[in-house]
C-alpha positions in Angstrom: 82.4 130.1 102.7 82.0 126.5 104.0 83.6 125.4 107.5 85.2 123.0 106.0 87.5 124.9 104.2 91.0 125.2 105.5 92.0 128.3 106.8 95.7 127.9 105.2 96.4 125.0 102.6 99.7 125.4 100.8 101.3 122.9 97.8 104.6 122.4 97.2 104.7 126.4 98.0 108.3 128.0 97.5 109.7 131.7 97.9 113.2 132.8 97.1 114.3 136.4 97.1 117.4 135.7 94.9 118.3 133.1 92.4 121.9 133.1 93.9 120.7 132.0 97.7 118.8 129.0 98.5 115.1 129.0 98.5 113.9 130.8 101.6 110.9 128.3 101.6 110.9 125.1 99.6 108.2 122.6 98.6 106.3 123.4 101.6 102.8 121.2 101.6 100.4 121.5 104.3 96.8 121.9 105.9 95.6 124.5 108.8 91.9 123.4 109.5 89.7 126.3 110.8 89.5 127.1 114.1 92.8 126.4 115.3 95.2 128.1 117.4 98.8 127.4 115.5 102.2 127.9 116.6 104.7 128.2 114.0 107.7 127.8 115.2 111.2 127.4 114.0 115.0 129.3 114.1 115.7 132.3 113.4 115.9 132.6 109.3 113.6 129.3 109.3 111.1 130.9 107.2 108.5 131.5 109.2 108.2 135.2 108.3 108.2 134.9 104.5 105.2 132.1 105.0 102.8 134.4 107.1 103.6 137.4 104.6 103.1 135.0 102.0 99.2 134.1 103.7 98.7 137.9 104.4 99.1 138.9 100.1 102.4 140.7 100.7 104.7 138.3 98.6 103.8 136.4 95.7 105.4 132.3 95.6 107.8 131.2 93.3 106.5 128.1 92.8 103.0 126.1 94.0 100.2 127.3 95.5 98.6 129.1 98.6 95.1 129.3 99.5 93.5 131.6 102.3 90.0 130.4 103.7 89.6 128.9 100.3 90.9 131.8 98.1 93.9 133.3 97.0 95.8 135.5 99.3 95.0 138.9 97.7 90.9 137.8 97.8 90.9 136.9 101.0 92.8 140.1 102.8 89.8 141.8 103.9 88.9 138.6 105.8 92.7 138.5 107.6 94.6 140.3 110.1 98.4 140.6 110.1 100.7 142.0 112.8 104.3 142.4 111.3 107.0 141.8 113.4 108.8 145.3 112.9 104.9 146.8 114.1 105.0 149.3 111.4 102.7 152.3 113.2 102.7 155.8 112.2 105.0 157.8 114.9 103.3 161.4 115.1 99.9 159.7 115.4 98.1 158.9 119.3 97.2 155.4 120.6 93.6 156.7 120.1 94.1 158.4 116.5 95.5 155.1 115.3 92.9 153.1 116.3 90.5 155.7 114.8 92.7 155.2 111.8 91.8 151.4 111.8 88.4 152.0 111.8 88.2 154.1 109.2 90.6 151.7 106.6 87.6 148.8 107.8 85.0 150.8 107.2 83.8 149.0 104.4 84.0 145.4 106.1 81.7 146.7 108.7 83.5 144.5 110.9 85.4 146.9 113.3 85.4 146.2 116.9 85.6 149.5 118.7 85.3 147.7 121.8 87.6 145.1 121.2 90.7 147.4 120.0 90.2 149.5 122.6 90.5 146.5 125.6 93.9 145.6 124.1 94.9 149.0 124.1 94.2 150.5 127.1 93.6 147.6 129.2 90.9 147.3 132.4 89.8 149.3 134.9 93.3 148.1 136.7 94.9 150.6 134.7 97.9 148.3 132.9 96.9 149.3 129.6 98.2 152.7 127.5 97.0 156.0 127.5 95.0 157.2 124.7 96.7 160.4 124.0 100.4 158.9 123.9 102.2 159.1 120.8 103.4 156.0 119.1 107.4 157.6 118.8 107.1 157.4 123.2 105.8 154.2 123.1 108.6 151.0 124.0 108.8 148.2 121.8 106.2 145.9 124.0 104.1 149.0 123.8 103.6 149.0 120.3 103.0 145.3 120.1 99.7 146.4 122.0 98.8 149.1 119.6 99.3 146.4 116.5 97.2 143.6 118.4 94.6 146.1 119.3 94.3 146.9 115.5 94.2 143.3 115.0 91.5 142.3 117.2 89.7 145.7 116.1 89.7 144.1 112.4 87.5 140.7 113.6 89.2 138.7 111.3 88.5 135.2 110.2 92.6 134.3 110.2 94.8 136.4 112.7 98.4 136.3 111.5 100.6 137.5 114.3 104.5 137.7 113.7 106.3 137.1 117.2 103.5 138.6 118.8 104.9 137.8 122.4 108.7 138.9 121.8 108.2 142.4 123.4 105.5 141.9 125.8 105.6 141.7 129.4 103.9 138.9 131.2 101.1 141.2 132.7 100.4 142.1 129.1 101.7 138.7 127.7 98.5 137.0 129.9 96.2 139.8 128.9 97.0 138.8 125.3 96.9 134.8 125.4 93.3 135.4 126.9 92.2 137.4 124.5 93.5 134.7 122.0 91.6 132.1 123.3 88.6 134.4 123.6 88.8 134.8 119.8 89.5 131.2 119.2 86.5 130.3 121.0 84.2 132.4 118.8 86.0 130.8 115.6 89.0 132.7 114.6 91.9 130.5 113.8 95.0 132.3 115.1 99.0 131.7 113.5 101.6 132.7 115.6 105.2 132.3 114.9 107.9 132.1 117.3 111.7 130.9 118.0 110.6 130.2 121.7 108.9 127.4 122.3 107.7 127.8 125.7 106.4 131.2 124.4 104.0 129.1 122.7 102.9 126.0 124.7 99.4 125.8 126.9 98.4 128.2 124.2 98.2 126.4 121.1 96.5 123.2 119.6 98.3 122.9 116.5 101.8 123.2 115.3 103.8 123.9 111.9 107.7 123.1 112.3 109.0 124.9 109.8 113.5 124.7 109.7 115.6 125.1 106.3 113.1 126.5 104.7 111.2 123.0 105.0 108.3 121.8 106.8 109.2 119.0 109.0 106.4 118.9 111.6 102.8 119.6 111.3 99.2 118.6 113.1 97.5 118.6 116.2 99.7 118.7 118.6 98.4 115.8 120.8 98.7 113.8 117.7 102.0 115.0 116.8 103.5 114.0 120.6 101.3 110.8 120.6 103.0 109.5 117.7 106.3 109.6 119.4 107.8 107.8 122.2 110.7 108.8 124.5 112.8 105.4 125.2 115.3 105.0 127.9 117.5 102.2 128.1 120.7 100.2 127.0 119.5 97.9 124.3 119.7 98.3 120.6 117.7 100.1 118.4 116.0 98.5 115.0 116.1 101.4 113.0 114.2 99.2 110.5 111.1 98.6 112.8 110.5 102.5 113.6 112.0 106.1 112.9 114.5 106.9 115.2 114.4 111.0 115.9 117.4 110.8 117.7 119.7 108.9 120.3 121.7 110.3 123.1 124.1 109.0 125.7 122.3 109.0 128.9 124.1 108.0 132.2 125.0 104.4 131.8 122.5 104.3 129.0 120.9 106.1 125.4 117.7 108.0 125.6 116.0 107.5 122.4 113.0 109.7 120.6 111.4 107.5 117.8 108.6 107.9 115.7 106.7 104.7 116.8 104.2 104.2 119.8 105.8 100.2 119.6 108.0 99.5 122.6 111.2 97.8 121.2 112.6 94.6 122.6 114.7 95.2 125.7 115.2 97.1 129.0 113.5 100.0 127.6 111.6 102.5 129.5 109.1 104.3 127.6 107.1 107.2 128.1 105.3 109.9 125.9 107.3 113.1 125.3 106.2 116.6 125.7 105.9 118.9 122.9 109.5 120.8 123.4 111.3 117.8 123.6 109.7 116.6 120.3 110.5 120.0 118.9 113.9 120.2 119.7 114.8 116.6 118.9 113.6 117.2 115.4 115.1 120.7 115.2 118.1 119.1 115.9 118.3 116.3 113.5 116.7 117.8 110.0 117.4 114.8 108.4 115.1 112.7 110.0 111.7 112.5 107.3 108.8 115.5 107.7 105.5 114.1 109.8 101.9 115.4 109.3 99.1 114.1 111.0 96.0 113.9 108.6 94.6 116.9 109.6 97.6 118.7 108.1 97.6 116.7 105.2 96.4 119.0 102.2 93.7 117.3 100.5 95.9 116.3 97.3 97.7 114.3 99.3 94.8 112.6 101.1 93.4 112.1 98.0 97.0 110.4 96.6 96.8 107.9 100.2 93.1 107.1 99.9 94.1 106.0 96.0 97.2 104.2 97.2 95.3 102.1 99.8 92.6 101.2 97.6 95.1 99.8 94.9 97.0 97.8 98.0 93.3 96.4 99.0 92.3 95.4 95.2 
């Protein structure tokens, strides 16, 4: 498979669990290039878990398409590791038995990495890991998360889908997981981590997808997304026809505005580059704003349409 193939590519993706209720996901189109560490961000109920389950091949879309490593989710399943938010593990097994069971289930792929799994589960020599003979039913939520992540790392997947992986981890385990994820990314693994807590993902991710109300609002390299926005502070009036105003709020005697533009408007505006949290929170508070995808996050079909329009305009 060519490395130019996207890890995930969706076009018009939609999913609904009931005809009587709004769609959980609706008209989601995006592209996640390979080798990225992606933050899948959004409030509770936004559709993050549904999107991960679709990518893992556990659900079928109601409309649209989703390709995983250039294949259907079902065909890509052996190359994907998925850790659900509920961390379903057999309660009667020990940690060691669970890892051996993982090795058996992945025997056909020939990719099981026992050392990687044990490194996550048992930790290093300083003893912060789990006891091999501890039964799953006796473990805390954070410890169960550690076992589930050990199974994911042992699979040596090309794509890791992690639903709220940091939620139950203590600071030491969180630091270890971040280091392990960075090492996996350096070896070419694509990682998608969902969270509704932005601070959990900032600093460890280089790509983001923001989902709210079942729709994709932002997508792309974090550096590109923040660079496309400007944080303005001043007292002058904003001309909404010259830039997309994401949010405008009172600030002391003046106002603070986040705009999707790199140009500083006329007037006494002080301009600075926002951080990723400022951009995400503004978009979460103002869901009426048009979505924004960087070039890398746009599906191939969208890129082709944009090139065709550009050629028509140039003719």
